[in-house]
N, C-alpha and C positions, 0 to 999 in steps of 0.2 A: 542649836551650840551658837554662839557668833566667832567674827571672823576674829581672827588675833588681829587687833588694831599697832600698827609698824610704827616706832616710833619718827617723826618729825628728822628730818638730816640737812644739815648746812653743807653744800658744796661749795670750798672755797676752791678758786680755779686761780693756776697762778699764772701768768702773764709774764714770765720768768725773763726775756728780750726787752721788751719796752720797760718794765720795772730797773732796771740792771741800767740803756741808756738811759732815761729820765735821768733817774738821779749819776749817772756819771756825766753826758753832754746837758743834763737845763739844771742840776744842784751845785756839782762841786765841780764842773767843768772838766777835770783827768776822768780817765776809766779808773774806778770806787777800786781800792782794796778791801783787801775780806773784811778788815776794821772797820770800812762803811759803808761796807752790805750791812739790808738790814737784819737782825738777830733773827731768824724762819719761827722758834719757837713762838718769839713772844705773839706773832704774828696768829700761829695757828693757836693759843691760848686765848684773844683775843675771839677768835672768832668761835671759837667754844661759849666761851661766856658771853658772846653778846644779845644770842636769845638762846642761851640754858638747851644746846643739843647737842647730841652726837655731829663732828664733825667729817668729812672725809677728805683729805688736802690733796691736790691734785697738781703737779708745778712740772707747767708745757715746757720743752728745752728744741731747741735747733738743732739736730742732729741728723741734717741732710750730706755735712764733711765727710760724715762716716763718722767722725770721734764721737765722743760722752767723755766729758770732763769728772771719769771716773770719781775726781777723791770731790767730786758736789752732788753727785748722785751718792754716795753713802752715803754724804753730813744729813743730805734731806731722810733717805731712808731712817736713817739712826731718830730724826725728828719727827718720823711720825708720815710720813711727805709718801706718796705714787708717786717719784721721777713718771714724764710721760713723753720720751725723745721722740720726735718726728722724725719726719725724710723725706723731703720729695725733688721734685726742679728748680735750680736755680732761681725761674722765676713765681714759682708758690711762698708763699708765707703760709709755711706748716703753720708756724702756731696757732696766729690767727685761725687759720681753717677749722687745727683741731679744737678751741677755745668754744668758735661756734658752734661746730656738732653738738661739743657735750653741753652748751646751753639749750642747743633744742631737748636735745633725748632728756634734759633736767623737765622745758616747760611738758615733753608731754607724758610724763612718768613723774612729777614731784620732788620737792626739796625747796631749798632757800638755798640762794645763790650770796658773793663776797665773792666781786670780780675784783685780780689786783692787775690790775693797766687803766694808762689815761690814753684808750686808743679808742677811734668812736668804729673802727670795721663793725664792733660787739655794738654796736646800737639799735641796729635792730631784732635782733633775740631779746635784748635787755625788755626793751618797750614790749615782745610779745608776753617775758617774764611779769611783765608788770600790771601786762591785763588780766594774769590768770590767777589762783590761788598762792602764787610764789613772795616772799619774800626778800625786796636783792637789795642788796649792798656794793659800792667803792669804791675801794680801798686805796689810797693812790694820794699824790700832792693835791692837795686840792685846785690851786693855783698851774699846773699841767694838765687836768684832765679834762679831757674835750669839753668845749661847752657846754655842747645838747644834754651832759648826763648831768648837769645843773638845773638844768631844765624840767629832765625827769625828774626833780626829787617832790613836784607839784604832785605827779604821777606815784608818791610812795617808796623813791630812789632815794634809798643813805647812801650820803658821803663821808668815810669813818677819813681820816688824812692819816698816811703809815709816820710821822714823825711825832705827831699835835694829839693824835687820840689814841692810838697803837704804842705810840715808844719803843718803837718797834730799834733805832739807834740807840747806839754806847756814852753816843758826845754832840751835841748840838748841832744841825747840819746848816750853814752859809746860806740860808734863801732870804727872800726877800717875798714878805707877802701880808695881805690881809691878816692886823692881829683880834680880834674881837676883844672890844677895852675887857670883858670881864678874864679874857685870860692873859692878857697883860704882864707880863712879870718881867718887871727891869733888872731884878738878878738877877739875869739872863745878860745881861749887858753890863754889868761891875768888873 
């Protein structure tokens, strides 16, 4: 009797702090209003369709204050995410530590990864995953992703733009970025 083969899985890891901070400080220039934030269900739909396999969606939150944004947590749960509220001392980057540990666990146990972050703190773990039998993608605003991620595309990392590739926003964002001529849409500027 042959052992039952398990289906390959995609782990969607969302660095909520990093995505929100980059959107607010670098793209919008102000704290994002709820309607300006990504539509997280579009992110999970994209993640599932990308490699046509089941996903586990994990949304990492900093809960070091002892408080959780319960309305947001309930919305994430309704969208199929597993919120991971982490706490620690004020000098610990708890979200980064949690995601690093998760990436290391996936590297050791199997699975593919889509990481929603711009943060270079995950480069060692992403490099380790790329050395193994893992598909690895980065979900980010391309122009704000750590430059080393772009270099890792030669090793198999794929970069997916949250706005352009995923369509995660309801309205166009005020971004200035390099646009491949094939993707240039003059109607966006009329």
